[in-house]
PAZAZA-112321 format. One line per 5 residues: number of its first residue (from 0); their letters; for each residue x, y, z of C-alpha. Coordinates in pm, whole numbers, plus 50000, padded with zeros to 5 digits. Example, Ala and Ser with C-alpha at 12.3 -4.5 7.8 and 13.67 -1.06 7.14 Angstrom:
# PAZAZA-112321
0) as) 51230/49550/50780 | 51367/49894/50714
# end
This chain:
# PAZAZA-112321
0) mnapt) 70359/47444/80106 | 70405/47774/80012 | 70551/47887/79645 | 70894/48042/79678 | 70746/48344/79469
5) dlamk) 70545/48410/79723 | 70828/48548/79923 | 70861/48884/79739 | 70508/48973/79908 | 70565/48856/80248
10) tddvl) 70706/49050/80528 | 70987/48967/80732 | 70806/48918/81015 | 70588/48660/80846 | 70900/48466/80688
15) tvele) 71046/48436/81037 | 70737/48248/81193 | 70761/48039/80838 | 71106/47960/80890 | 71071/47823/81214
20) vfkre) 70743/47613/81124 | 70967/47473/80818 | 71259/47407/81035 | 71036/47234/81274 | 70879/47022/80987
25) hrdld) 71205/46938/80869 | 71325/46819/81222 | 71023/46584/81225 | 71047/46432/80914 | 71415/46366/81004
30) eaiha) 71273/46213/81317 | 71003/45991/81129 | 71265/45875/80865 | 71505/45762/81145 | 71219/45607/81308
35) lvdrg) 71100/45437/81010 | 71455/45285/80933 | 71547/45181/81249 | 71260/44972/81339 | 71247/44825/80970
40) tgdql) 70857/44931/80944 | 70871/45167/80669 | 70884/45074/80315 | 71134/45209/80081 | 70883/45386/79895
45) tirrl) 70719/45590/80203 | 71089/45638/80308 | 71184/45802/79966 | 70875/46010/79966 | 70974/46181/80295
50) kkqkl) 71306/46205/80212 | 71195/46396/79913 | 70953/46621/80104 | 71247/46685/80337 | 71459/46823/80082
55) rlkdi) 71180/47032/79962 | 71144/47170/80299 | 71531/47237/80287 | 71543/47412/79990 | 71254/47665/80096
60) ialie) 71440/47708/80413 | 71744/47824/80249 | 71539/48065/80021 | 71367/48220/80326 | 71692/48254/80525
65) drltp) 71856/48420/80199 | 71562/48686/80195 | 71600/48744/80571 | 71975/48764/80552 | 72070/49117/80445
70) diia) 72334/49148/80135 | 72662/49278/80280 | 72942/49414/80043 | 73258/49407/80208
# end
């Protein structure tokens, strides 16, 4: 996964593509977590790891969105 410090060196086009990839990964993890919980097939450690990974993705998504959104002074 890309480190947040790499954001300064990337173009907006690259960040937009990465943002979509990270959002898709986030959704996939959410679906996987729900499936494991609903079926009762996932152990707590696996579910906890998936949730942590999902939170990391959420943080990266927020950083990229902040970078792509222009600052507007009203």
